[in-house]
Steps between C-alpha positions, in 0.01 A plus 500: 500500500417403144714240326662573165358290216736207446461502121659848458863594560510804730826690552590839645860616443604788723825659370776664696434864572848564641836326497529197732125447527364157413281421204184331627305247295161393634328220311271203524630153407389532139670839469828363636482206257447733202788719619727198545416379150590844359836487681573152362408616148731803530785266595423246230435750219734788582432687176137561606327622814331267742142623528252442782144618433347565840230694683529755777251534783252709300498237221710708260695270270864591440829340400810444706802490270806303605806619308827307510791747504877461494632858532465790742374719215208263443400537866490882485326721589426415860150602610634715783798639307345845437520593868880467484548702181633857525237770464 
């Protein structure tokens, strides 16, 4: 098994596909540290997003945005909400 390079933050975020399923985050130590820093920044500077720039397993760079919200409307739409909408 090959080790992930320690100098790069690797994170995979697997979203819910249905209600009541867990969100799974797989990451190396560096990835978790970058994610934690983004969460702290979102709490400290609520008017902006916390941003974690990370890599997935195929070395694609992407951003994880942490958004502080205070209303139900800001949380909408849910990723699995379409399956419960009338057709």
